[in-house]
C-alpha positions as CSV (number, residue, x, y, z in Angstrom):
1,M,175.5,107.0,-15.4
2,K,179.0,107.6,-14.3
3,S,181.3,104.5,-14.4
4,L,183.4,103.2,-11.5
5,V,187.2,103.4,-11.8
6,P,188.9,100.1,-11.8
7,V,191.1,99.4,-8.6
8,S,194.5,98.0,-8.8
9,R,195.7,95.1,-6.6
10,E,198.0,97.3,-4.6
11,A,195.2,99.8,-3.9
12,R,193.0,96.9,-2.6
13,Q,195.7,95.6,-0.3
14,L,196.1,99.0,1.1
15,L,192.5,99.3,1.8
16,C,192.4,96.1,3.5
17,R,195.0,97.0,5.9
18,Y,193.4,100.4,6.6
19,S,190.1,98.7,7.4
20,C,191.7,96.1,9.7
21,A,193.6,98.8,11.6
22,N,190.3,100.8,12.1
23,K,188.2,97.7,12.9
24,G,185.0,98.9,11.6
25,R,185.2,102.6,12.7
26,V,183.1,105.1,10.9
27,I,185.3,107.1,8.5
28,T,184.6,110.9,8.7
29,T,186.8,112.2,5.9
30,P,185.5,112.2,2.4
31,A,186.7,109.2,0.5
32,P,187.6,109.0,-3.0
33,S,184.9,107.7,-5.3
34,W,186.8,104.5,-6.1
35,R,186.5,103.5,-2.4
36,R,182.8,104.2,-1.8
37,P,181.5,100.9,-3.2
38,I,183.7,98.9,-1.0
39,Q,183.0,101.0,2.1
40,R,179.4,100.4,1.4
41,Y,179.6,96.7,2.1
42,Q,181.8,96.9,5.2
43,P,180.0,95.1,8.2
44,R,178.3,97.5,10.4
45,R,177.1,97.1,14.1
46,A,174.6,99.2,15.9
47,F,172.5,98.8,19.1
48,H,169.0,97.5,18.4
49,E,166.2,95.5,20.0
50,S,164.9,92.1,18.9
51,R,162.0,89.9,20.1
52,N,163.3,87.7,23.1
53,L,163.3,83.9,22.5
54,K,161.0,81.8,24.7
55,V,162.9,80.4,27.7
56,V,160.6,77.7,29.1
57,K,161.9,76.5,32.6
58,P,160.6,73.1,34.2
59,Y,159.8,73.9,37.8
60,L,161.2,70.9,39.9
61,L,159.5,69.7,43.1
62,A,162.2,70.4,45.7
63,D,162.8,68.3,48.7
64,I,160.3,69.2,51.5
65,G,161.4,67.0,54.3
66,E,163.9,64.3,55.3
67,G,163.2,60.9,53.8
68,I,160.3,62.3,51.5
69,T,160.4,61.0,47.9
70,E,156.9,61.7,46.8
71,C,153.9,63.7,47.8
72,Q,150.3,64.2,46.7
73,V,149.1,67.1,44.8
74,I,146.2,68.5,46.8
75,Q,145.2,71.5,44.7
76,W,146.4,73.8,42.0
77,F,146.3,77.6,42.5
78,V,147.1,78.2,38.8
79,K,146.3,76.8,35.3
80,P,148.1,76.9,31.9
81,G,148.2,80.5,30.6
82,A,148.2,82.1,34.0
83,R,150.7,84.8,34.7
84,V,152.7,84.3,38.1
85,E,155.2,86.3,39.9
86,Q,158.0,85.3,42.4
87,F,156.5,83.9,45.6
88,D,153.0,83.5,44.2
89,P,151.5,80.1,45.2
90,I,151.5,77.6,42.6
91,C,150.0,74.5,44.4
92,E,149.5,72.7,47.6
93,V,151.1,69.3,48.2
94,Q,150.9,66.9,51.1
95,S,153.4,64.3,52.2
96,D,152.8,61.6,54.8
97,K,153.8,64.2,57.5
98,A,152.6,67.6,56.5
99,S,151.1,69.9,53.8
100,V,153.2,72.4,52.1
101,E,152.3,75.4,49.8
102,I,154.6,75.6,46.8
103,T,155.4,79.0,45.6
104,S,157.1,80.2,42.2
105,R,160.7,81.2,41.9
106,F,160.3,83.0,38.6
107,D,158.2,85.7,36.9
108,G,156.5,84.2,33.8
109,V,153.5,82.3,32.3
110,I,152.4,78.9,33.3
111,K,152.8,76.6,30.2
112,K,152.1,73.0,31.5
113,L,150.9,71.2,34.5
114,Y,152.4,67.8,35.0
115,Y,149.9,66.4,37.5
116,E,146.3,66.5,38.3
117,P,144.9,67.0,41.8
118,D,145.4,63.8,44.0
119,D,148.2,62.5,41.8
120,M,151.5,61.6,43.4
121,A,154.3,63.9,42.5
122,K,158.0,62.7,42.7
123,V,160.6,64.9,44.4
124,G,163.1,66.2,41.8
125,K,160.7,65.8,38.9
126,P,159.0,68.8,37.0
127,L,155.8,70.1,38.6
128,V,155.0,72.9,35.9
129,D,156.6,74.5,32.9
130,I,157.1,78.3,33.3
131,D,157.9,80.7,30.4
132,I,160.3,83.1,32.2
133,Q,160.9,85.5,29.3
134,S,160.6,89.1,30.1
135,D,158.3,90.0,27.2
136,I,155.1,87.8,26.9
137,S,155.0,86.1,23.5
138,P,152.0,86.4,21.1
139,D,150.9,82.8,22.0
140,D,150.7,83.9,25.9
141,E,149.0,87.2,24.9
142,A,146.3,85.4,22.9
143,L,145.9,82.7,25.6
144,L,145.6,85.2,28.4
145,N,142.8,87.1,26.4
146,G,140.9,84.1,25.4
147,G,142.2,83.6,21.9
148,S,143.5,80.3,20.4
149,G,147.0,81.7,19.8
150,K,147.1,80.3,16.1
151,E,147.6,83.7,14.8
152,A,150.9,84.2,16.7
153,D,152.2,80.6,15.8
154,S,155.6,80.6,14.3
155,S,158.5,78.1,14.2
156,P,161.7,78.6,16.3
157,A,163.7,78.4,13.2
158,K,161.8,81.3,11.6
159,Q,162.3,83.4,14.7
160,E,166.1,82.7,14.8
161,Q,166.3,83.8,11.0
162,E,164.6,87.0,11.9
163,V,167.0,87.7,14.6
164,E,170.1,87.1,12.4
165,Q,168.6,89.4,9.8
166,D,168.3,92.2,12.5
167,L,171.9,91.6,13.4
168,D,173.2,91.9,9.9
169,V,171.2,95.1,8.9
170,G,171.8,96.7,12.4
171,R,168.3,98.1,12.8
172,N,165.3,96.7,14.5
173,D,162.5,98.1,12.3
174,T,160.5,95.5,10.2
175,A,160.7,97.7,7.1
176,A,164.3,97.4,7.0
177,V,164.0,93.6,6.4
178,T,160.8,93.3,4.5
179,G,160.7,96.5,2.5
180,H,157.4,97.6,4.0
181,A,156.0,98.4,7.3
182,P,153.6,96.0,9.1
183,P,150.1,97.2,9.9
184,P,149.7,98.6,13.4
185,Q,148.6,96.2,15.9
186,P,145.9,97.1,18.5
187,T,147.2,97.3,22.0
188,Q,145.7,94.9,24.4
189,T,145.7,95.1,28.2
190,L,146.7,91.9,29.9
191,P,145.2,90.9,33.3
192,A,147.7,91.5,36.1
193,K,147.1,88.2,37.8
194,P,144.3,85.7,37.6
195,Q,142.0,85.6,40.5
196,R,141.6,82.3,42.4
197,Q,138.4,80.8,41.7
198,L,136.1,77.8,42.2
199,G,137.2,74.9,40.0
200,K,139.5,72.1,39.3
201,H,142.7,73.8,39.9
202,A,141.7,76.4,42.5
203,S,139.7,74.7,45.3
204,L,140.9,75.9,48.6
205,A,140.8,74.1,52.0
206,V,143.0,73.1,54.9
207,P,143.7,69.5,55.1
208,A,141.3,69.1,58.1
209,V,138.4,70.4,56.0
210,R,139.5,68.3,53.0
211,H,139.4,65.2,55.1
212,M,135.9,65.9,56.3
213,V,134.9,66.4,52.6
214,K,136.3,63.0,51.9
215,E,134.4,61.5,54.7
216,F,131.0,62.8,53.4
217,G,132.1,61.5,49.9
218,L,131.8,65.0,48.4
219,K,133.9,66.8,45.7
220,I,135.6,70.1,47.1
221,E,135.1,71.9,43.9
222,D,131.4,71.7,44.2
223,I,131.2,73.6,47.5
224,E,131.3,77.5,47.6
225,G,133.9,78.8,49.9
226,T,133.2,81.8,52.2
227,G,136.6,81.9,53.9
228,K,139.7,84.0,53.1
229,E,140.3,84.1,49.3
230,G,137.5,81.6,48.7
231,R,138.7,79.0,51.1
232,V,136.2,76.2,52.0
233,T,135.6,76.1,55.7
234,K,134.2,73.6,58.1
235,E,130.9,75.5,58.2
236,D,130.6,75.5,54.3
237,V,130.9,71.7,54.3
238,Q,128.2,71.4,57.0
239,K,125.9,73.9,55.2
240,F,126.5,72.1,51.9
241,V,125.6,68.7,53.4
242,K,122.5,70.1,55.2
243,S,121.2,71.7,52.0
244,S,121.9,68.5,50.1
245,K,119.8,66.5,52.6
246,E,117.0,69.0,52.6
247,S,116.8,69.0,48.8
248,Q,116.6,65.1,48.8
249,T,113.8,65.0,51.4
250,P,110.5,64.5,49.7
251,S,107.6,66.7,50.5
252,A,104.5,65.1,52.0
253,T,101.8,65.5,49.5
254,S,99.4,62.9,50.8
255,T,98.2,62.3,54.3
256,T,97.1,58.8,53.4
257,P,99.5,56.3,54.8
258,T,101.0,53.6,52.4
259,L,101.5,50.0,53.5
260,A,104.2,49.4,50.8
261,P,107.3,47.6,52.2
262,A,110.2,49.8,52.7
263,P,112.8,49.1,49.9
264,I,116.1,47.5,50.7
265,Q,118.8,50.1,50.2
266,Q,121.7,48.8,48.0
267,V,125.0,50.0,49.1
268,D,127.7,49.5,46.3
269,D,131.3,48.7,47.1
270,H,133.8,51.5,46.1
271,I,137.5,52.0,46.2
272,R,139.0,54.5,48.5
273,P,142.7,55.4,48.0
274,L,144.9,55.9,51.0
275,T,145.6,59.4,51.9
276,P,149.1,60.6,52.2
277,V,149.1,60.3,56.1
278,Q,147.7,56.7,55.7
279,S,150.2,55.9,53.1
280,G,152.9,56.9,55.4
281,M,151.5,54.9,58.3
282,F,151.3,52.0,56.0
283,K,155.0,52.1,55.2
284,Q,156.1,52.7,58.7
285,M,153.9,50.0,60.2
286,T,155.1,47.5,57.5
287,R,158.7,48.1,58.6
288,S,157.8,47.8,62.3
289,L,156.5,44.2,61.6
290,S,160.1,43.0,61.7
291,I,160.6,44.2,65.3
292,P,160.1,41.6,68.0
293,H,158.2,43.7,70.7
294,F,158.6,43.2,74.5
295,L,155.5,44.3,76.1
296,Y,155.3,45.6,79.7
297,T,152.3,47.0,81.6
298,D,151.8,48.4,85.0
299,A,149.3,50.7,86.8
300,V,150.5,54.0,88.1
301,D,148.8,55.9,91.1
302,F,147.8,59.3,89.9
303,T,146.5,60.5,93.3
304,A,149.3,62.6,94.4
305,L,149.8,64.0,90.9
306,S,146.0,64.9,90.6
307,S,146.2,66.7,94.1
308,L,149.1,68.7,93.0
309,R,147.5,69.7,89.6
310,M,144.2,70.6,91.4
311,K,146.2,73.2,93.7
312,Y,148.1,74.5,90.8
313,N,145.0,75.0,88.5
314,T,142.7,76.5,91.1
315,Y,143.3,80.1,90.3
316,R,144.4,79.9,86.6
317,E,142.5,80.2,83.4
318,K,141.4,77.2,81.6
319,S,144.0,77.6,78.8
320,H,146.9,77.9,81.2
321,R,145.9,74.8,83.4
322,L,148.2,71.8,83.5
323,S,147.0,68.3,82.5
324,A,148.9,65.1,83.4
325,L,150.6,64.8,80.0
326,P,153.5,67.4,80.6
327,F,154.3,65.6,84.0
328,I,154.4,62.2,82.1
329,V,156.6,63.6,79.4
330,K,159.0,65.0,82.0
331,A,159.0,61.9,84.1
332,A,159.9,59.9,80.9
333,S,162.8,62.2,80.2
334,L,164.3,61.9,83.6
335,A,164.0,58.1,83.2
336,L,165.6,58.1,79.8
337,H,168.5,60.1,81.4
338,Q,168.9,57.1,83.7
339,Y,168.6,54.4,81.0
340,P,169.9,56.1,77.8
341,L,169.8,53.0,75.7
342,L,165.9,53.4,75.3
343,N,166.5,56.9,73.9
344,A,168.5,55.6,70.8
345,H,168.1,54.7,67.1
346,L,169.0,51.3,65.9
347,D,171.3,51.5,62.8
348,T,171.0,48.5,60.5
349,T,172.0,50.2,57.2
350,T,175.5,51.3,57.6
351,N,176.9,47.9,58.3
352,P,174.1,45.3,57.9
353,S,176.3,42.5,59.3
354,K,177.1,44.7,62.4
355,P,174.0,46.6,63.6
356,Q,174.7,49.5,66.1
357,L,172.8,51.7,68.5
358,L,173.1,55.4,68.0
359,V,172.5,56.8,71.5
360,K,170.9,60.3,71.3
361,G,172.1,63.0,73.5
362,Q,168.8,65.1,73.3
363,H,165.4,63.9,74.5
364,N,163.1,64.5,71.4
365,I,159.9,62.9,72.4
366,G,157.1,62.5,70.0
367,I,153.5,62.9,71.0
368,A,151.0,60.9,69.0
369,I,147.9,63.0,68.4
370,D,144.5,62.2,66.7
371,S,144.0,64.9,64.0
372,P,141.2,65.3,61.4
373,A,143.8,64.1,58.7
374,G,144.8,61.0,60.8
375,L,147.4,59.9,63.2
376,L,150.3,62.6,63.5
377,V,153.3,62.6,65.8
378,P,154.7,66.0,66.5
379,V,158.0,66.2,68.2
380,I,158.8,68.2,71.5
381,K,162.6,68.9,71.1
382,N,165.0,69.0,74.0
383,V,162.5,67.8,76.7
384,Q,165.5,67.6,79.1
385,A,165.8,71.4,79.0
386,H,162.0,72.3,79.5
387,S,160.1,73.0,82.6
388,I,156.8,71.3,83.1
389,E,155.1,74.6,82.4
390,S,156.9,75.2,79.1
391,L,156.1,71.4,78.1
392,A,152.5,72.3,78.5
393,A,152.8,75.3,76.3
394,E,154.7,73.3,73.6
395,I,152.1,70.5,73.7
396,G,149.4,73.0,73.3
397,R,151.0,74.6,70.3
398,L,151.7,71.3,68.4
399,S,148.2,70.1,69.2
400,A,146.7,73.3,67.7
401,L,148.8,72.9,64.7
402,G,147.8,69.4,64.2
403,R,144.0,70.1,64.4
404,S,144.4,72.9,61.8
405,G,146.8,70.9,59.5
406,K,149.7,73.2,59.7
407,L,152.3,71.2,61.2
408,S,155.6,71.5,59.3
409,S,158.2,68.9,58.4
410,A,160.5,70.1,61.2
411,D,157.6,69.6,63.8
412,L,157.2,66.1,62.6
413,S,160.8,64.8,62.4
414,G,163.7,63.8,64.7
415,A,162.0,61.9,67.5
416,T,164.1,59.6,69.6
417,F,161.1,58.3,71.9
418,T,157.5,58.3,71.5
419,L,154.5,58.7,73.8
420,S,151.1,57.6,72.7
421,N,148.3,59.1,74.8
422,I,145.5,56.7,73.8
423,G,143.7,57.4,77.1
424,S,142.5,60.7,75.8
425,I,140.1,58.7,73.6
426,G,139.6,55.8,75.8
427,G,141.0,52.3,76.7
428,T,142.8,51.1,79.8
429,A,145.8,49.3,78.3
430,V,147.4,49.3,74.8
431,A,150.1,47.4,73.0
432,P,151.9,50.3,71.3
433,V,153.9,49.7,68.1
434,I,157.5,50.9,67.9
435,V,158.3,53.5,65.3
436,T,161.6,52.7,63.5
437,P,164.5,53.4,63.9
438,Q,163.5,54.0,67.7
439,V,163.8,51.1,70.2
440,A,161.0,52.0,72.7
441,I,157.4,53.5,73.0
442,L,155.2,54.3,76.0
443,G,151.3,54.1,75.7
444,V,149.3,55.8,78.3
445,G,145.7,54.6,79.0
446,R,142.7,56.5,80.6
447,A,143.0,57.5,84.2
448,R,140.1,56.1,86.4
449,T,139.1,56.0,89.8
450,V,139.3,52.6,91.5
451,P,138.8,51.2,95.1
452,A,141.9,50.3,97.0
453,F,143.2,49.4,100.6
454,G,144.7,52.3,102.6
455,E,147.6,51.9,105.1
456,R,145.3,50.6,107.9
457,G,143.4,48.2,105.6
458,E,140.5,50.7,105.1
459,I,138.9,51.2,101.6
460,V,139.9,54.4,99.9
461,K,139.5,55.9,96.3
462,K,142.6,55.8,94.2
463,E,143.0,57.3,90.8
464,E,145.2,55.1,88.6
465,C,146.4,54.8,85.0
466,V,147.9,51.9,83.2
467,F,151.1,52.5,81.3
468,S,152.1,50.1,78.5
469,W,155.6,49.8,77.3
470,S,157.0,48.3,74.1
471,A,160.9,47.8,73.6
472,D,162.8,46.4,70.8
473,H,163.7,42.9,72.2
474,R,166.6,42.6,69.9
475,V,168.6,45.3,71.8
476,I,166.7,46.1,74.9
477,D,166.1,43.3,77.4
478,G,163.1,43.0,79.6
479,A,164.9,43.9,82.8
480,M,166.1,47.2,81.4
481,A,162.6,48.1,80.1
482,A,161.0,47.2,83.4
483,R,163.5,49.2,85.3
484,C,162.8,52.3,83.1
485,A,159.1,51.9,83.7
486,E,159.5,51.7,87.3
487,A,161.4,54.8,87.4
488,V,158.7,56.6,85.5
489,R,156.0,55.3,87.9
490,G,158.2,56.4,90.9
491,Y,158.4,60.0,89.6
492,L,154.7,60.3,89.1
493,E,153.6,58.7,92.3
494,N,156.1,60.8,94.3
495,V,156.1,64.1,92.5
496,E,158.5,65.6,95.0
497,S,161.2,63.3,93.8
498,M,160.7,64.5,90.2
499,L,160.7,68.1,91.2
500,V,164.0,68.2,93.0
501,R,165.6,66.5,89.8
502,L,164.4,69.3,87.5
503,R,167.0,71.5,85.8
């Protein structure tokens, strides 16, 4: 073997200057033999590929509405190991105002679910962990294909060491590091996307149907859904209840009557957690206890209003007919224009020692409705700019969304005054409770026909409805509340006076 020629100190210095000047560039001219060993150990860089490290992102629950700090997880659409893409639904949550479907902002693999169905999730806290690496790791590959994932288990330190070795060598093949090629791995086809299926994390139903399921004391995952994407419908629940009763009914095997005494059915106590809507009502009504309510009631003659409505509705379809409610809402808006202090919010937080009234310029009137999920108060915005016909259309739209459980947070926020139409269910008079930070509320009873005296003393039929007002007596005196109530009564009993003031 040929021996190497010794290198002098001056030659090494010259070689060092040459190497620094060229900064690692490849030398194309033949080099003397005494320089080859040194060139062989020069650091070399090249383009190569290496396995991506895992990047697990916690997916935080974003703010879904004003003042909402927590919401209930209704159902999961994914489970650990499921592959998701951007805008794929992850779960459905429900606050005390509305239900919202949470979608993914990343492409990746679900690693962890932080909550179970019916748990309360905090806004700003993690919902799930998502592995957003572009290449699926062996763990995810084994998990998606039903394996345990132990074969692909490796520590992060080991993976980093392999990446550093790749950088030093400048190649991405395993044989350059280990000295031998690994055995070929069989290719596996990953499922494009897990289908929604019946089970703990994938039971689908709108809040109205889910409320019905709770009323019957059933588990929604036990019911087979026939709706879109396996959704459980109202008919599915009714069919399930009917089949359960039929299976529990004993067949008559003997015609001989028995005289045994009927057993006394034992009904056990059970705990029933509050729904998100009930939890929100609990908090709101607890705050309302601190308000001294001034109650004012009076009967309003609906005879002229009913006559006008009958003429208008004669040749119109049922869906386009006008009820008394849009007239009441418009009359309340006209009265609030005369008495703006009743269309205000009481601010006691900015300076607790000096409370102040924030008088609202817009008339955003909330309409309390009875939905399958409970009491909801959707808000009609800018009532002062609406006609009576457009108010009727907006009331119909909000009522339909409330019945289907699809009201958004925007539909349920921003009210400056509330109207509770309890008369649609029954009752003559009501003592409505003020919703903070508002200062007034109007309750409308059921309209009924009563006998009354005419102008000449004769007995006539009259249709009347009792209006019940509540005002915050800390800032609204009784005289102002009574004047506002009288203004509303005047507009409804003399509809012409209201029509000439419409904008």
